[in-house]
C-alpha positions in Angstrom: 99.0 108.6 97.8 102.6 106.2 97.8 102.4 104.6 100.8 106.4 104.8 102.8 105.9 101.0 104.1 107.6 99.6 100.7 111.3 100.3 101.5 111.2 98.9 105.1 112.8 95.9 106.6 111.4 93.2 108.5 111.4 94.2 112.2 110.7 92.4 115.6 108.7 95.4 116.9 105.0 94.0 117.8 104.1 97.5 117.5 103.3 97.6 113.7 101.8 101.0 113.1 105.0 103.1 115.2 106.1 105.6 112.0 109.7 104.7 113.3 108.3 100.9 112.5 111.2 98.8 110.1 113.5 102.2 110.1 116.2 100.7 112.6 117.8 104.2 112.8 115.9 106.7 113.6 113.8 103.8 116.4 117.2 103.3 117.8 117.4 107.2 118.4 114.1 107.5 119.6 114.9 105.5 122.2 117.8 106.3 123.5 117.4 109.8 123.9 114.2 109.3 125.6 115.1 110.7 129.6 114.0 106.6 130.2 116.6 105.5 128.2 114.6 102.8 126.8 115.6 99.5 125.0 114.5 99.2 121.4 113.2 95.5 120.9 116.3 94.7 119.0 118.1 94.9 121.6 115.6 93.5 123.9 115.9 90.2 121.8 119.5 90.4 121.5 119.8 91.0 125.8 117.6 87.7 125.8 119.4 85.2 123.8 122.3 86.1 125.0 121.3 85.4 129.4 119.9 82.6 127.7 123.0 81.2 126.2 124.8 82.4 129.7 122.2 80.8 132.0 123.2 77.3 129.5 126.9 77.3 129.5 126.3 78.3 133.7 124.3 74.9 133.7 126.4 72.9 131.6 124.2 72.9 128.4 121.4 70.9 129.9 118.3 72.8 130.2 115.4 71.0 132.2 111.8 70.8 131.1 
């Protein structure tokens, strides 16, 4: 029995046992056709990075720690 995971690429999703793990096309299709219109992990990370960048630009590039 041959595993399907051999052709998969690295995926930021934390659900490694998901049948769509590493298959961006089917993952995106699944999430976007659900009733709740869920975002994929990739989309969530992109949105988070974008918000962080916008926040840094708003604060003049300095970040308070």
